[in-house]
Each structure stands twice: as C-alpha cells, then as structure tokens.
C-alpha positions as CSV (number, residue, x, y, z in Angstrom):
1,M,-41.6,-9.8,21.8
2,S,-38.6,-7.4,21.5
3,D,-38.9,-3.8,22.4
4,V,-37.0,-2.8,19.2
5,T,-36.8,-4.5,15.8
6,I,-33.9,-3.3,13.7
7,N,-34.1,-3.8,9.9
8,L,-30.8,-4.9,8.4
9,L,-32.2,-6.6,5.3
10,W,-30.3,-4.1,3.1
11,M,-26.9,-5.2,4.4
12,R,-24.6,-7.1,2.1
13,P,-21.3,-7.8,4.0
14,G,-18.4,-6.2,2.3
15,L,-20.5,-4.5,-0.3
16,V,-22.2,-1.5,1.3
17,G,-19.2,0.4,2.5
18,G,-19.2,2.7,5.5
19,S,-22.8,2.0,6.5
20,E,-22.0,-1.6,7.4
21,R,-19.1,-0.5,9.6
22,Y,-21.3,2.2,11.2
23,V,-24.0,-0.3,12.0
24,T,-21.8,-3.1,13.3
25,Q,-19.8,-0.7,15.6
26,L,-23.1,0.8,16.9
27,L,-24.5,-2.7,17.6
28,K,-21.2,-3.6,19.4
29,S,-21.6,-0.5,21.6
30,L,-25.2,-1.4,22.3
31,S,-24.2,-5.0,23.2
32,E,-22.1,-3.7,26.0
33,V,-25.1,-2.0,27.7
34,E,-26.8,-4.4,30.1
35,S,-29.8,-2.1,30.7
36,R,-30.7,-1.8,27.0
37,P,-34.2,-2.6,25.7
38,S,-34.5,-6.0,24.1
39,I,-33.5,-5.9,20.5
40,Q,-34.3,-8.1,17.5
41,L,-32.4,-7.9,14.2
42,V,-34.0,-8.8,10.9
43,V,-31.1,-9.9,8.7
44,P,-30.5,-11.6,5.3
45,P,-28.3,-14.7,5.1
46,G,-24.6,-14.1,5.6
47,V,-24.8,-11.2,8.0
48,C,-24.4,-13.2,11.2
49,E,-21.7,-15.3,9.6
50,A,-19.8,-12.1,8.8
51,H,-20.4,-10.7,12.3
52,P,-20.8,-13.6,14.7
53,F,-21.3,-11.3,17.8
54,L,-24.7,-10.3,16.6
55,G,-26.2,-13.8,17.3
56,Q,-24.6,-13.7,20.8
57,Y,-26.2,-10.5,22.0
58,F,-29.4,-10.0,19.9
59,A,-32.4,-12.1,18.8
60,I,-32.1,-12.9,15.1
61,D,-34.8,-13.1,12.5
62,Q,-33.1,-14.3,9.3
63,Q,-35.1,-13.6,6.2
64,S,-34.4,-14.9,2.7
65,T,-34.5,-12.2,0.0
66,P,-34.3,-13.8,-3.4
67,F,-34.2,-11.9,-6.7
68,G,-31.6,-9.4,-5.6
69,R,-32.5,-5.8,-4.7
70,I,-36.0,-5.9,-6.1
71,G,-36.7,-9.1,-4.0
72,R,-35.4,-7.4,-0.9
73,I,-37.5,-4.3,-1.5
74,F,-40.7,-6.3,-1.8
75,R,-39.8,-8.5,1.2
76,E,-39.2,-5.4,3.3
77,R,-42.5,-3.8,2.2
78,H,-44.4,-6.9,3.1
79,L,-42.7,-7.7,6.3
80,F,-42.7,-4.2,7.8
81,G,-46.2,-3.6,6.7
82,T,-47.4,-6.2,9.2
83,D,-47.4,-6.1,13.0
84,L,-44.1,-7.6,14.1
85,G,-45.0,-7.3,17.8
86,S,-42.3,-4.7,18.6
87,P,-43.5,-1.2,19.6
88,L,-40.5,0.4,17.7
89,V,-38.9,-0.4,14.4
90,H,-35.5,1.1,13.5
91,H,-34.6,1.1,9.8
92,M,-30.8,1.5,9.6
93,G,-30.5,1.4,5.8
94,G,-31.4,5.0,5.1
95,T,-35.0,4.4,3.9
96,L,-38.3,3.3,5.5
97,P,-39.8,0.7,3.2
98,N,-43.2,0.4,4.9
99,H,-44.9,1.3,8.1
100,N,-47.4,-0.3,10.4
101,S,-49.7,2.0,12.4
102,N,-49.3,-0.1,15.5
103,T,-45.5,0.7,15.7
104,K,-43.3,3.8,16.0
105,S,-40.4,4.1,13.6
106,V,-37.0,5.6,13.4
107,V,-34.7,5.7,10.4
108,T,-31.0,6.4,10.1
109,I,-30.1,8.5,7.1
110,Y,-26.3,8.6,6.4
111,D,-26.3,11.2,3.6
112,V,-28.2,12.5,0.6
113,Q,-25.3,12.3,-1.9
114,Y,-27.7,11.6,-4.8
115,R,-29.0,15.2,-4.3
116,D,-25.6,16.9,-3.8
117,I,-23.7,14.9,-6.6
118,P,-26.5,13.7,-8.9
119,H,-24.2,12.8,-11.8
120,N,-22.9,9.9,-9.8
121,F,-26.3,8.2,-9.9
122,S,-28.5,7.0,-12.7
123,A,-31.9,8.7,-13.3
124,A,-33.6,5.5,-12.0
125,K,-31.6,5.4,-8.8
126,R,-32.2,9.2,-8.2
127,T,-35.9,8.7,-8.6
128,F,-36.0,5.7,-6.3
129,L,-33.9,7.4,-3.6
130,N,-35.9,10.6,-3.8
131,N,-39.2,8.8,-3.3
132,A,-37.8,6.5,-0.6
133,I,-36.2,9.2,1.5
134,S,-39.1,11.6,1.1
135,R,-41.4,8.8,2.3
136,A,-39.1,8.0,5.2
137,L,-39.0,11.7,6.3
138,D,-42.8,11.9,6.1
139,T,-43.4,8.7,8.0
140,A,-40.6,8.3,10.6
141,D,-41.2,9.6,14.1
142,L,-37.5,10.5,14.4
143,V,-34.5,10.5,12.1
144,C,-31.0,9.6,13.3
145,V,-28.0,11.2,11.5
146,P,-24.2,10.7,11.9
147,S,-23.3,14.3,11.6
148,R,-24.7,17.9,11.8
149,F,-23.9,18.2,8.1
150,C,-26.4,15.4,7.3
151,A,-29.1,17.2,9.4
152,D,-28.4,20.4,7.5
153,S,-28.6,18.6,4.1
154,L,-32.0,17.1,5.0
155,H,-33.2,20.6,5.9
156,R,-31.7,22.2,2.8
157,H,-33.1,19.6,0.3
158,F,-36.4,18.6,1.9
159,E,-37.1,21.4,4.5
160,F,-37.0,18.7,7.1
161,P,-37.0,20.2,10.6
162,K,-33.6,19.8,12.3
163,E,-35.3,19.4,15.7
164,Q,-36.6,16.0,14.4
165,C,-33.1,14.8,13.8
166,R,-31.1,13.0,16.5
167,L,-27.2,12.9,16.2
168,V,-25.9,9.4,16.7
169,P,-22.2,9.6,15.7
170,P,-20.2,6.5,14.8
171,A,-18.6,4.5,17.6
172,F,-14.9,3.6,17.5
173,D,-13.1,0.7,19.1
174,V,-9.6,1.8,19.8
175,Q,-8.4,-1.4,21.5
176,T,-5.2,-2.7,19.8
177,P,-5.9,-5.9,18.0
178,R,-3.3,-8.6,17.2
179,R,-1.0,-7.3,14.4
180,Q,-1.3,-9.1,11.1
181,E,0.7,-8.1,8.1
182,P,-1.3,-7.7,4.9
183,S,0.1,-9.7,2.0
184,N,2.3,-7.4,-0.2
185,A,2.4,-4.8,2.4
186,P,4.9,-2.0,1.5
187,T,8.0,-1.3,3.5
188,G,8.9,2.1,4.6
189,K,6.6,5.2,4.9
190,F,3.5,5.4,2.7
191,L,0.2,7.2,2.3
192,L,-2.9,5.2,3.2
193,Y,-6.4,5.5,1.7
194,P,-9.0,3.1,2.9
195,A,-12.0,3.6,0.7
196,V,-14.3,1.7,-1.7
197,T,-13.6,2.8,-5.3
198,W,-16.7,5.0,-5.8
199,P,-16.4,8.0,-8.1
200,H,-16.5,10.6,-5.4
201,K,-13.6,9.1,-3.5
202,S,-11.0,10.7,-5.8
203,H,-8.6,7.8,-6.1
204,K,-7.1,9.3,-9.3
205,F,-6.3,12.6,-7.3
206,L,-4.0,10.7,-5.1
207,I,-2.4,8.9,-8.1
208,E,-1.6,12.2,-9.6
209,L,-0.2,13.4,-6.2
210,V,2.2,10.5,-5.9
211,E,3.3,11.0,-9.5
212,Q,4.6,14.4,-8.4
213,M,6.3,13.1,-5.2
214,N,9.2,10.7,-5.6
215,D,9.7,9.9,-2.0
216,V,6.4,8.4,-1.0
217,Q,4.4,5.3,-1.7
218,L,0.5,5.0,-1.9
219,V,-1.6,2.2,-0.6
220,F,-5.3,1.8,-1.3
221,T,-7.5,-0.6,0.5
222,G,-11.2,-1.3,0.2
223,G,-13.9,-3.0,-1.8
224,K,-14.8,-2.6,-5.5
225,G,-17.0,0.3,-6.4
226,S,-18.2,1.5,-9.8
227,S,-14.8,3.2,-10.5
228,H,-12.7,0.2,-9.5
229,D,-11.6,-0.8,-13.1
230,E,-11.0,2.8,-13.9
231,T,-8.8,3.2,-10.8
232,L,-6.7,0.0,-11.6
233,T,-6.2,1.3,-15.1
234,A,-5.0,4.6,-13.8
235,I,-2.5,2.8,-11.5
236,S,-1.2,0.6,-14.3
237,R,-0.7,3.6,-16.6
238,S,0.8,5.8,-13.9
239,S,4.5,6.8,-14.0
240,A,4.5,5.9,-10.3
241,V,3.1,2.5,-10.8
242,D,5.9,0.8,-8.9
243,R,5.0,2.9,-5.8
244,I,1.2,2.4,-5.8
245,M,-0.7,-0.7,-4.8
246,H,-4.3,-1.6,-4.2
247,L,-4.6,-4.4,-1.5
248,G,-8.4,-4.7,-1.8
249,V,-10.5,-5.7,1.2
250,V,-8.3,-6.3,4.2
251,T,-9.1,-7.6,7.7
252,D,-9.5,-5.3,10.7
253,Q,-6.2,-6.5,12.1
254,Q,-4.4,-5.8,8.7
255,L,-6.0,-2.3,8.5
256,D,-5.0,-1.6,12.1
257,T,-1.4,-2.4,11.2
258,L,-1.5,-0.2,8.1
259,Y,-2.8,2.7,10.0
260,R,0.0,2.4,12.6
261,Q,2.7,2.1,9.9
262,A,1.6,4.8,7.5
263,L,3.1,8.2,7.2
264,C,-0.4,9.5,7.2
265,T,-4.0,8.7,6.1
266,V,-5.1,10.7,3.1
267,F,-8.8,11.3,2.5
268,P,-9.6,13.3,-0.6
269,S,-13.2,12.4,-0.9
270,Q,-15.6,14.8,-2.6
271,Y,-18.5,13.9,-0.3
272,E,-19.1,12.2,3.1
273,G,-21.9,12.1,5.5
274,F,-19.2,11.5,8.2
275,G,-15.9,9.9,7.1
276,Q,-15.2,7.1,9.5
277,P,-11.7,6.3,8.4
278,I,-10.6,9.7,9.5
279,I,-11.4,8.9,13.2
280,E,-10.1,5.3,12.8
281,A,-6.8,6.7,11.7
282,M,-6.6,9.3,14.5
283,A,-7.4,6.6,17.1
284,R,-4.4,4.6,15.9
285,G,-1.9,7.4,16.0
286,C,-2.0,8.1,12.3
287,P,-2.2,11.7,11.3
288,V,-4.8,12.8,8.7
289,I,-4.9,15.0,5.6
290,A,-8.4,15.4,4.3
291,S,-10.5,17.4,1.8
292,E,-13.0,20.1,2.7
293,H,-16.1,18.4,1.3
294,G,-19.3,17.3,3.0
295,A,-19.1,16.5,6.6
296,I,-15.3,16.0,6.5
297,P,-14.3,19.3,8.2
298,E,-16.8,18.6,10.9
299,T,-15.4,15.1,11.4
300,V,-11.7,16.3,11.3
301,G,-12.4,19.1,13.7
302,N,-9.1,20.2,15.3
303,G,-7.6,16.7,15.0
304,G,-6.1,16.9,11.5
305,I,-5.6,18.9,8.3
306,S,-8.6,19.7,6.1
307,I,-7.7,21.5,2.8
308,P,-9.0,22.0,-0.7
309,L,-8.4,19.4,-3.5
310,D,-5.4,21.4,-4.8
311,I,-2.4,19.3,-5.7
312,E,0.2,21.8,-4.6
313,M,-1.4,22.2,-1.2
314,W,-1.5,18.5,-0.7
315,I,2.2,18.1,-1.8
316,G,3.1,20.7,0.9
317,A,0.9,19.0,3.5
318,V,2.5,15.6,2.8
319,Q,6.0,16.9,2.9
320,R,5.4,18.5,6.3
321,M,4.6,15.0,7.6
322,H,8.3,14.3,7.4
323,H,8.9,16.9,10.1
324,L,8.8,14.9,13.3
325,E,7.5,17.7,15.6
326,H,4.7,18.6,13.1
327,R,3.7,15.0,12.7
328,Q,3.7,14.4,16.4
329,A,1.5,17.4,17.0
330,L,-1.0,16.1,14.6
331,I,-0.9,12.6,16.2
332,D,-1.6,14.2,19.6
333,S,-4.5,16.4,18.3
334,G,-5.9,13.4,16.4
335,A,-5.9,11.3,19.6
336,Q,-7.9,14.0,21.4
337,R,-10.4,14.2,18.6
338,A,-10.8,10.5,18.4
339,A,-11.7,10.5,22.1
340,D,-14.9,12.4,21.3
341,F,-16.3,9.3,19.6
342,S,-16.4,6.6,22.4
343,S,-18.7,3.6,22.1
344,Q,-20.3,4.7,25.4
345,G,-21.3,8.0,23.9
346,T,-22.7,6.4,20.8
347,S,-24.7,3.8,22.7
348,A,-26.1,6.5,25.0
349,A,-27.2,8.6,22.0
350,Q,-28.9,5.7,20.3
351,L,-30.6,4.4,23.5
352,A,-31.8,7.9,24.2
353,V,-33.7,7.8,20.9
354,Y,-35.2,4.4,21.6
355,R,-36.3,5.5,25.1
356,E,-37.8,8.8,23.8
357,L,-40.0,6.8,21.4
358,L,-40.8,3.8,23.7
359,Y,-41.8,5.8,26.7
360,S,-43.3,9.0,25.3
C-alpha cells in the first residue's frame, strides 16, 4: 500500500500542454527525495513510455480508459470512489472526479481560464468544468496552485478561502542537455515562442509584429491547439512568410538549443496560470518579453519585461534587445529569477502538503 496515490488518468502525452510539463517536472523533483512517502501513480497507456523515469521511481497502476474522455471520466469516478488502500489521493488534473470517505484528497488546479475567458470554451465545456471544479473545491482537503494569481482567481470566482490553497510552483531543471539542432532551424537571431496554438496564446499578434520588423525572424514551437489551422493560414498569408516558421513539437534538447540561440523569448499570451516557458527561457540565458495578463507579471517578476499587448511597445522592446548591455542585463536578471524555482523548493512544497494531510 502506498502512502499517496496520484491520479494521472487525464494525461495524454503531447496533448495537454503545460500541465504535463508541470507534473513531470514535479515528479522528477520528488524522485530525487529519498525520504519521500511511498507514491503510486495511476496512469493511462502511453504515459510511462513517454516518461520512462516514472516507472523507475514510482509504483505504477496502468488503467485502460476506452471511449475517449467520457470513458476516462467514468473510469475515474469508479476507481476513485473505491478504497484504493492509500490514505491520501492527489488529483493532478485540475478536478476531483470522486472521493472515498476513507481517504484524504488534494487537487492541483492550474487555472480557471474558462471563467476569465469564457468565449474560448463551449457551453458544454464550461458547464462541465464549473461543476467539476466546484465539486473539487467542496470536497478536497487542500488545493495546490502554481501561483498566487490562481489562488486569487479561486477566491474571486468561488469565494474559496486562500488559506486552503498551498503554493507549489513549477520545478525547472537547468542542467544543460546535449545540443541537438531542430530540423529547419533558422540561422541568425530570431524571436522564439514555444506554445500550443490555443486561441489565448496570441500567435497572430506576433505575426503582425514581425510583419512590421524587417530585421528579425519568428519561430513557433509546440503542439496543435484549436487555433492551429488558423495560425498556419495567417503565416502563409503574411508578408513576412519567409521569416516565420512553425517547427511543431520539438524535443527537450532541441528546445534547449532554440532558447540559447534566440534573440529573446516572446510570450504574448492573454491568460496563464503560471507561464512555464518564461522561466525555462530565463534559466537558459534567453531574455523574455511577455504580456501583462493572468499570472505572467507574477512569473516574470524582476527577471524580464512585462508589457501590454501593444504592437508599438513590443517593437520597441524587441529593438532594444539588439543593444548588448540591455540584453545582458536582462539575461542576468532572468538567471536570478529562474533560481527562485529550484526542484528542491518545489519538492519541499509538495511534500509539505502530503505530510500535512498524512500526519494531521
């Protein structure tokens, strides 16, 4: 019997965006702690193949979830409604599908974007999320969040007490992996935007930006979101089409190389519960220009530039990146900011939550 069972049935490698990276980095940080409680992961097929280290450090319960999302939801409700033998269950997918009275529960909620930007979600999805998150907040013993912004959002939308939230920021591995050039990687300085093509990520804002700047290239990386076709169409029709490329999903080694070669990372997202690429870039010596939406100013801190989504302001910010002293100052401040998000700090924060519930 494990002390903690972690529900990862919601995870689809390469398809769930930042939450997958958050969870895998968190679990890596926990794997480095010898004195951790025993942990079992409940996973769908494919997760351990995508992240082999999981099977090396944690007990694995692989569950088949046929019939897509509906099948997964029913499987979760049945499985976690029974007594799994663990005194604590951690639901890392943002919702708490079911609860057994013999166990304590904690849920990680990354954001409530569906409340803040409702037009990006269908009515059915909004209804499902509203019911699921309301149930999670009513049922969970504690709620983990990646940022103070997220805790504030839960309080604003649901009147959820902030004192029941526990801040567990993302962990970042800043070790230098072996360099591997992405196929079709650009030569020379370029702007980098690693983000799934969701509507709130503002890819078209950057296309317009580069159209007005003749001396920079733009590189997108990331998986396909609901705005992917629209983004590719905008690139193909752009007057700067020869200076814009979308590389799709790249390996960690390829992304590392792109961070280190870019003029800067640009992050014009209209909503984030944290914004992990911001710190990833800073940790690799890549200065950051980002928007002022959601948790982004909190994440950037004093480590980069956070400005409104105004084209002229962004043109000026990018042009200043060509001034070596200014760019180096941002690299230095970014490195200091990235140091605030060590794997040791993240594992300590998460283990403190487990121990609070296991031994109280």
